C-alpha positions in Angstrom: -8.3 9.8 -17.3 -4.9 11.2 -16.2 -4.6 8.4 -13.6 -5.0 5.8 -16.3 -2.5 7.5 -18.6 0.0 7.6 -15.7 -0.7 3.9 -15.0 -0.1 3.0 -18.6 3.2 5.0 -18.6 4.3 3.4 -15.4 3.6 -0.1 -16.8 5.3 0.6 -20.1 8.5 2.3 -18.7 9.0 -0.3 -15.9 8.4 -3.2 -18.2 10.1 -2.2 -21.4 13.5 -1.4 -19.7 14.1 -4.8 -18.2 13.0 -6.5 -21.4 15.9 -4.8 -23.3 18.2 -6.2 -20.6 16.7 -9.6 -21.0 17.0 -9.6 -24.8 20.6 -8.6 -24.6 21.3 -11.3 -22.0 19.7 -14.0 -24.2 21.4 -12.7 -27.4 24.9 -12.5 -25.9 24.6 -15.5 -23.5 26.6 -13.5 -21.0 25.3 -12.7 -17.5 28.6 -11.4 -16.2 27.5 -7.8 -15.9 24.2 -8.5 -14.2 23.5 -8.5 -10.5 21.4 -11.4 -9.2 20.9 -9.5 -6.0 19.3 -6.6 -7.8 16.7 -8.9 -9.4 15.9 -10.7 -6.2 15.5 -7.4 -4.3 13.4 -6.0 -7.1 11.2 -9.1 -7.0 10.6 -8.7 -3.3 9.7 -5.0 -3.9 7.2 -6.1 -6.6 5.6 -8.6 -4.2 5.4 -5.9 -1.6 3.7 -3.7 -4.2 1.1 -6.4 -4.9 0.5 -6.8 -1.2 0.0 -3.0 -0.9 -2.3 -3.0 -3.9 -4.5 -5.6 -2.2 -5.1 -3.3 0.7 -5.8 -0.1 -1.1 -7.9 0.8 -4.1 -5.1 0.4 -6.6 -5.4 0.8 -10.3 -5.3 -2.0 -12.7 -2.0 -0.8 -14.1 0.0 -0.9 -10.8 -1.1 -4.5 -10.3 -0.2 -5.4 -13.9 3.2 -3.7 -13.5 4.0 -5.6 -10.4 3.0 -9.0 -11.9 4.9 -8.3 -15.1 8.0 -7.2 -13.1 8.0 -10.4 -11.1 7.7 -12.6 -14.2 10.4 -10.6 -16.0 12.7 -10.8 -13.0 12.3 -14.6 -12.7 12.9 -15.1 -16.4 16.1 -12.9 -16.1 17.2 -14.8 -13.0 16.8 -18.1 -14.9 19.0 -16.9 -17.7 21.6 -15.4 -15.3 21.8 -18.8 -13.7 21.9 -20.7 -17.0 24.6 -18.6 -18.5 26.6 -18.3 -15.3 26.7 -22.1 -15.1 27.9 -22.3 -18.7 30.7 -19.8 -17.9 31.7 -21.9 -14.8 31.9 -25.1 -16.9 34.1 -23.4 -19.5 36.5 -22.3 -16.7 36.8 -25.8 -15.4 
């Protein structure tokens, strides 16, 4: 029971935080303060987590956390690229 509660908390905390960042990014249309490198490194880490989970008896929540992290990172990277390109066009 405690293991499942910890898994749910892990998923919630690691998923909700980046979603706030993503919402702010979309609302302000400004990616200037975000690090693309961070999101790529985080994605690699989440993929490593999935690979590790495949080799051990992992819980459902750690796998869901890794998948949701990868999806959130790719969405964030898309918007960083989109709004970064807009900023570049305005400068030119």
